[in-house]
N, C-alpha and C positions, 0 to 999 in steps of 0.2 A: 334461612341462611342461603347465601349465594354460593355458586360453585367456586372451585379453586383449591389450591393446596393450602391446607390450614396449618397453623402453628398451635402452640400449646397454652393458650390462656385458660386457666382453670377456674370455673365458677361452680360452687356447690351449695346445696342446702336451701334453695328458694322454695317458698310455697308455690304450688302449681297454678293457683288461680290467677288468671290474667297475665301470665308470663308470655311475652311475645318475642319470638326469635326473629329479628329482622335484618341483621347485618353481620357479615363476617368478612374479613379481608386478609390479604397476605401481608405479613410484616416479618421480614427476614433480617436477622442480624448476623454479620459474618464473624464467627468464632472458629475459623478453620484450624488454627494452631491448637486450640484447646478441644477440638472435635465437639463443639457445642452447637446446638441448633435450637430454634424455637423460643427465643426470648420474646416475651410480649407482656405489656402492662406491668413490667417489673416482676413478673412471675419467674420462679426458678427455672433455669434452663435444663436441658437433658443432654446426656453424653451418648454419642453414637459409636457403637463398635461394629466390626465387620462380621460378627457371628453372634449367636445368642449368648446372653449373659446369665450365668447359672447362680452366682452367689455374689454378695457384696458385704463389706465390713469396713468400718472406720478404724483408724489407728487410735490408740488410747488418748493421744493429745489432739485428735481431730484434724491434724495437719494433712493426713493422707486418707484416700479411699481406695481399697483394693477390690478388684472384681475378677472373678474367674469366668472363663469363657468355654464355649462348647468344644473348641479345638484343643483344650488342655492348657492354653496359655493363661497367665495371671498378669493383669496390668494394674499399676498403681497410679493414682492421680494426686496431684498437689491441690488441696481444696481451696487454696487462696487464688490460684490462677486457672485451675482445672486443666492444667497441662499434664500429659502422660509423662511420668518420671522414670518408670522402669517396667520392663517386661520379663517375667520369669517363665522360662521354658524348660520342659523336661517330661511332663506328664504325657502319656500316650492315649489318654481318654479324658472325658469330662472331669474337670476339677469341681466335684460336687459341693464341697464345703471348704471354706477358708476362715482363718481367724488369726488375729495378731497376738503376739505375746504381751504380757502386762507392761513390759517396757517399750513395746513398739519396735524393738530391734529385729525381731524375727517374725516370720509368717509361716503358718501351718496350713497344709492343704491335703485333702484326700480325694482319690480319683477312681474312675471306672477301671483304671489299669491295675487295681487292687493294691496300690501303694499309697503310703503317706509320705509327704516330703516336708522337711523343715528348711526354710530359706533364710539367708541373711539379707535383710532389707537394704543395707547400705551397698553391698557389693553385687547383690542379685544372684549370688552363687547358692547352690544347694548344699546345705550342711550335712543332712542325713537323708537317705532313702530308707524308710522304715517298712520292712517287708515281713509278711506273716499272714495277712488276710488272703483268703483264697477266693474272694469274690469282691464285687463293687464295694468301695468305701463310701458310705453315704454322708458321714458327718464326722467332724473333728472338733476338739476343744482343748484350750490351754488351761491348766490349773491356775488359780489366782496367784500362786507363788511363782509361777513360771518354770518350776522345776520338773513338772510332769505334764505330759500331753495324753489325750485319749482319742481313740478312733473307734468307729463301729460301722457295720454295714450289712450287706446281704448275706454274709456267711454266718449271721446270728451271734457274732461275738462282739464284745467290747474289749479292746486291748489298751492297756496302760503302758506308757513308754517313758523312759528317763530322757528328759529334754537335753541333758548335757552330754550323755553318752550314746543315745539312740537305742539303748538296751530295752528289750521287752520285759516289763516288770510283772505283768499279770495278763492272763487271758480269761475273761469272764464269759461263761457259757450258759447262763440260765435261760436266756431267751430261746424260743422255739421257732421264731419266724424272723423275717427281715427287720433289722433295727434301723429306724428312720432318723432318730435324733437323740442327742445326749446333752447334758448340762452339768457343770460343776456347781456345788453349793458355794456361797461366798467365802466360807472358811476353808474350802478345798478338801475337806475331809470326806465328802460324799459326792458320788456321781449318780445321776438319775438317767435312765434310758427308757425309751418307748419305741413301739413298733407295731408290726402287723399281728402279733399274737395277743394284743389287747391287754397286756400287763405293764404296769408301771413298776420298774424294778430299781432298787437303790443298792449301791455297792460302797463298801469302805475302800477308799483310795489308797490307804496305807497297807492294808492286809489283803485286799482283793476279795474279801469275804462278802457274800450277799447279805443284804439287810432286808428292810421291809419290802413287801410285794403288795401292790394295790391293783385290784381288777377294775378295768375301765367299764363304765356303764354305757358307753357309746361305741364300743367296738374298736376298730383299728385306729391307731394314733399316728400322727404325722410329725408333730413338733412338740418340744418341751423346753421350758426356760425357767430358771430360778429368778425370783425377784431380787432386787438389790439387797434387801435385808435377810433374805433366805427364809422368810416366814411363809412365802407362798411359792407354788410352782404353777405355771400356766401350761395347759396341755391342749394342743389343737388336734382335731379329729378328722378322719376321712369323710365324715358326713357333714362337715362344716361347723360342728359345735366347738365352742371354746369353754374350757372348764378350769376354774381356779381352785386349787386345793390348799388347805392349811397344812403345812409340813409338820406341825406338832401333833395334830389330831388325826391327820390322814383323811379328813372329811372334805368333800367339796363345799366350798363357800359360795360359789356363784357359777351358773351354767347358762349359756345362751347360744343361739344360733348366730354365728358370725358371718358365714358365707353360704351360698347355695351349693358350693362344691368344697372339696377338701381344703383345710387350712394348710398351706404349704410353706408359709413363712410366719415367724412369730418373734417378737422382740419387746422386752420391757423398756420403757423410757428410763433414763438414768435416775430420775427422781422417784421411780416406782409407781407413779400415779397413773400412767397410761400404758396400754398394751397396743402395739401395732400388729396387724395381721394382713396377710395377702393370700390370694387364691388364684387358681387357674382361670377363674371367671374374669380376671382382668382388673380387679379393684384392690386398692389399699385402704384399710379402715383403721381408725384410731379410736380406742375405747377407754372409758374410765375404768381403771382397775378396782375402784371402790363401788361404783354403782352398776357397771356393765353397760351403761348407755353409750351410744355412738357420739363421738365428738366431731369427727370429720370423715368424709368419704372422698378419696382421691381417684380420679379417672384420668386416662390419657394413654396408657399402654394399649397397644392394639393386638396383643397376643398374651398367652398365659404368663403370669408373674411367678417367679421362683423364690424370691427372698426379699426381705425388708429389714432395714437397719436404722436405728437412731444414731445421730452424731453424739459424741460424749457430752456436749452441753445441752442436748435435748432440743435444740432449736431447728434441727434439720432432720429430714427423713429421706432415705434413699431406697429405691426399689429397682429390681432388675428383672429382665423379661426375655422371653423367646423372640420378641420383636427387635432384639439387638440393641436395646437402649437401657441406660440407667437414668431414671427420672429422679429429680431432686425436689423435695417438697418443703415449703416453709411452714413450720408448725409453731412458730413463736407466739401466735395469738390464739392458740387452742385454749379451750376452757369453757366455752359455752356449749352446753349439750343440746341435742335436739332429739326428738322422738323418732324412732325408726323401727319398722317391723323387723323382728329378728330373722325370720325366714319367710319369704314370700313364695307362693306357689308358682313355679316357672310356667310360662306359656309354652305350649308345644305346637299350636296351630291357631290361626285366626281366619274368620270367614264372615262376610256380611250376608244378611238376608237379602233376597232379590229386590225387596222394596227399599233397601238402604236404611231401614229404621233400626235394625238390631245388629249388633256385633256379637258373634259367638266366639268364645275362646276356649280351646281345649287346654288342659293343664297337666302338669306332671303327676298330680295326685289322682288323676282319673276323672276329675270333674269337668263338666262343660258349663261355662259361665256365660251369662248374658249381660250386655251393656247397652244402654240407650246410645245409639250412634251419634246423636246430636249433643247430648249433655255429658255422656260418660257415666251416668248413674248406673249402678249395678242392679240387676234384676235377679230372678230366681236361678239357682244352679241345680244341675242334676249330676249325681255321682254315677258314672257309667261303668265303673269297675275299679280294680286296684292298679291296673296298668296305666301308664301315661297315655293320654289320648294322642293317637298317631295322626288321625285325619278326620275331617268333618265334611258333610255335604248337606245343603239345605234344599228342600223342594221349592218349585217355582213360586208358590204362594206363601211360603214360610210356615206351612202347617206341620211339616215333618223335618226331623234332623236325623241324619245317619252318622253314626260314629263307629270308629274302630280303634282298639287299643293296640299298643306296641306288642308285637309278638303273638297276636291272635289271628285266627283264621275265620272269625265270624264278624258280621256287621250287625249292629243293633240299630233299629229304626224307632225313633221316639215320637210321640205325639206332643207337639210344643205346648198345646193348651193345658194338658194334664201332666206332662212329663212322665207318662206311663209308657212302657214298652209296647210298640205297635206290632212289630214282629222282628224276628231274628233271621238273618240270611246265612244259611249254613250250606257248604258244598265245596268251598276251596280247600285244597290240600296243602297250601302254603300260606304264609302270612299275607294278609290283605294290606295293600299299600294305598289304594285310591278308590274313591267312589264318585258317582255323578248321577244327578236326576236329569231326565229328559225335559225339554221345555214344555211338552204337552202333558207332563205329569204322569205319563203312562209307564215309564221304565226307570229302573235303577241299574246302572252298570257298575261293576266292581272289577278291579285289577289286582293281581296277586303275584307272589313269588313262585306260584306254580306255573307261571308263564301264560296264564289264560285270562281272557276277559269273560265275565259271566253277566248275563242279562236276566233281570228279575222283574216280575210284575210289581209295580209300585203300589198297587192296591191290596194285593194278597200276600206278597212276599214269595210267591212260587217261582222257582227257577224256570226260565223259558228256554235258554240255550247256553252252550259253552262255545266261545269263539277262540279257536286255536290257530296259531301261526307264528307268534313270537317265540324266540328261542332263549329268552332271558326274562328277568323280572319285569312286570308291567308296572310302571311308575306313575303314569299320568293318564287321565281319561277326561274327555269332554264330548258332549253331544253337539251335532250341528244345530243351528237355530230352528230348522224345520223338523228336528227329532228323527230324521230318516237315516242319519249316519252317526257312527261313533268313531272318534279319533283317539288312538292310544299310543302313548310313547313308552318305549321299553329300554332296558339296559342293553339290549342287543344293538342299540344305535339307530333304531328305526322308528318312524311314526307310520302306523297303519290306519287305513280308512276301511270301515266295515259298513257295508250296505245292509240295512236291516230287512229290506224287502227281499232282495235276492240271496242274501247270506254270503255274498262274495266279499273278499277283502283283497287289498293290494297295498304294497309299500309305496308311500307317497313321499317320504323323506328318508334318505339313508345317509347318516352322519359318518359312516365308514369306520366305526370303532365303538368301543364301550362308552356308554353315556351313564352318568350317575344321577341325572335329574332332567326331567322335561317339564315344560309348561306350554299350553297351546291356547291361542286366542282365536275365537270365532266372531270377532267384531265385524260390523258392517264394512270396515275398511279392508276386509280380506283375511283369509286364514294365515296365521303366523305361528311359528314354533320357536321356542327358545330352549337351548340345551347347555349342559355343562358336563365336563368330564370330571373324574374324581380328583380332588385336591387342586383343581384348576383355578386360575385367576381370570379365566375368560368365560363369557357367555356368547354362544353362537346363535344368531338369529336366522331363521329359515323362512323362505316363502313356501308355504305348505302346498299351494296349488301347483307350483312348478317343481318343487323339491330342491330348489337352488339355495345355496348359502347366500344370505343377503349381506351380513356384516358380522364381524367379530368385535365384541365389546371387551376392552382390556381394563383390568382393575389392578390395584396395588397390593391386594391380599386375596386369600382364598374366598371364593364365592360360596355363601351358605345357602341362600334361597333367593327366588326371584318371582315376579308376577307381572302380568300385563294389566294395564288399566282396561276398563270396559270398552273404551273407544279404540283400543289397540294401538294408540299413538305414544304410549308411555310404557316403560319397563322400570319397575323398582327392583334394585339388586342390593341384597344385604351382604356385607362382609362381616368379619368378626366383631368390629366395633364401629361400623358406619353403614350408611345407606346411600347409594348412588341412584339418582333418577335420570334416566335416558329418555330423550324425546325425539321422535322422528320428524325431521324437518324436510318438507317436500321441496323439490327444485322444479318448479313449473316451467322453467326456461330450458330444462334439459331435453334432449331428444327422447321422445316417448311420452312427454307430458306428465300427467298425474301418476303417482306411484314411484317416481324417481326422487332420490334424495338420500339422506344419510341420518343415522342415529347419532345424537350428540349428548354428552353428559351435561345436563342443565343445572343440576343441583347436587351438592354433596352435603350430607348431614353427618358430622363426625363426633364420636365420643359423648353423646348426650344420654346414653343409656347403656344397659348391660348388653351382652351378646344377643344379637337379633336372631331368632330361630323361626319366625313366621312373619309374612308380609301379605297384605290383601288390600286391593283397591275397593273403595266404596262405589257401587254402581252409579254410572252416569254423572260422576263428579271427578274432580282431581284431588280427592281426599283419599288417604290411605292409612291403614293401621299397621302397627308393628307390635309383635309380642316378643318379650325378652326373657332371657334366662334368669334375670334377677327378679322376675315376677311382675314387672311393670308392663302395662298395656297402654299404648299411646295412639292418638289420632292426629295426623298431620294434614295440612293442605298446601298445595302448590299455589303460589301467589305471583302474579305478574308485576314486576317492579321496573318495567322497561322505561327508558327515558327517550327523548327525541333522538339521541345519538347512539343508543345501544339497546338491544333486547336482553333483558335479564329476568331471571325468576328466582324466587326464594321459597323456603319451606317454613311454615309457621306451625307451632304446636297448638292444637285446638284444645285437647284435654289429655290427661294422663290418669290412669287408675292402677291400683295394685300397690307397688312399692311407693311409699310417700316421699322418699328422698329423691330429689332431682339432682343428678350429678352431670355437669356439662363442661366441655372444654371446646376450644376452637370456636368460641361463641361470644357474641356481645349481647347482653341482656338490655332490652329497652322496654319502658312502660310497664315494669313489674309493679303490680299493685297488690294490696292486701298482705304484705309481708309482716310476719311477727317480728318483734324486736330481735329475737335470737337469730332468725333467719336473715334479717336485714344485715346484722353484723357479719354473719358468715358470708353472705353474698358480697358485701363490701370488701371483706378480707380477701376472698378468692378473686374478685374482679379488680382489686387494687383501685377502688373508687369508681368502677364502671357502673355500679348500681344507681338507678335513678333515685 
């Protein structure tokens, strides 16, 4: 894929074999009045707001879409033109939940300001302010008759209100923790509520008396919804599971892992055949309510998604997000299912062996997995513990692997041939963050939250010395190519150089403030450092020898992680839903000759995978691997596509492992081969004819 600002063509579901990403371009359509951007290949557009969008819901006739915003406002759009028709103002906090009355004449909202408001859709005026909750209102619902409304929230109560008078009819107090979601049965006689106490509770809406109580088998619950006929309820859980219950027997009928994180949005299709879900991980998924199989996976949001809603005719799906957009999805040709792993093991770190033959991936389950770096074939795995793998280091000849788990103070060194423990490094008094082997195989260095760097004998595991000088957590370590110095980056904003012969150390880079992440390159092109501050969109590049700031790389979202290529001329930077590749372009005509120039973003890869949480360059190549929160692991390569008139580069996917679903946007597929008929149909649908 070439660089540039990308729009939102969505393509999902292709088999991974032979897929070649070769071209992407800008195509902007002006929808200024309707606040719409990103129309491409006939794909549905998205709506852009000025702040994050918390909830969305269609009117019963489908003519309007209402969205609640992080600043308390509620906007409505006319779905035929996508123009904003009205803004409701009055809440002094997030409007967490909104819903239309059955007639569509009124709108109900609940807010962080502890109030519930009933609005007249025609005039935009507030009919009632319903007060009584003593903490955040998380969720609201209209009864099917329209005569009653319900609200619930952090104060552990469900409150029933008369929609015509605003009177509080009942206060239901059985829950012991935060109530996250409620839903009326289709006949309006029952309301179901779920929350952090792990109990599914039913109440009689006429008497306010409690009914059945079911205990969740999967802990905290986030969302609940009745099916159209009332024979099922769907419950979303904090661990990502989706469970369907038979309302007659109270027994689960189907249970599957829908997302890698909490299910935060849940909606039945009007025909009851599908269930749409969304999660903070940034994907919208549509499932068969009968089989539990995935029908579609939609990507495009660049931040956590809060809610998802079907249109009344079931042909459109909307989702809203922290990225300030409402995305609209065409679901008219759903119905072809595809196989998908229910829950994949998220990657936590990736690292190539020095000979570039093996890719190691640490995972959330505590396992370290091996992959053939050329083919992507998986090899043996070793379970290093119950904690997610926080970091990995490989010895120069690939014979040893050091691993550390999240929250642990010890490092385990493994023999790669047998995957037996070689030795354990104990001594740090704080969590270990980083490890490195020296190039001569003599030393292992470790850095920790105890502000120290420790040096260990790589053959015996005996601690040799403790290097003190940093005043905050040590985040990054690398040996010099001759193994005589260690460079360490710390949250205290400095890089220190430690001379192993003399034992002396000195600050060689001072960023002048707190730094949340460092990486250091010791390539033949010279020592370079890269840093980022907490929640920053910037990566700062430093000349380590001089200690000078070389350049600031600016991005459009928060930087997650970054890494130098082995040649030191490339930096890969991951954002929540994209990867940017920066290349150093020398200016040999500038005063000073070699070494002068600037870093430029040559390639941007957007929305092809889940949130990237690890990136590593393959030694001595322009190939790199990314590990994702959705469990996928991918190898990409930088390709020169220059012409006689311009220099251009692209990124091509070499292979992908882990999660078998490929979800992509901002992309044109070319030369896709080996597609199954189901995936050919899905690819054609998403690409609007772009599939070969």
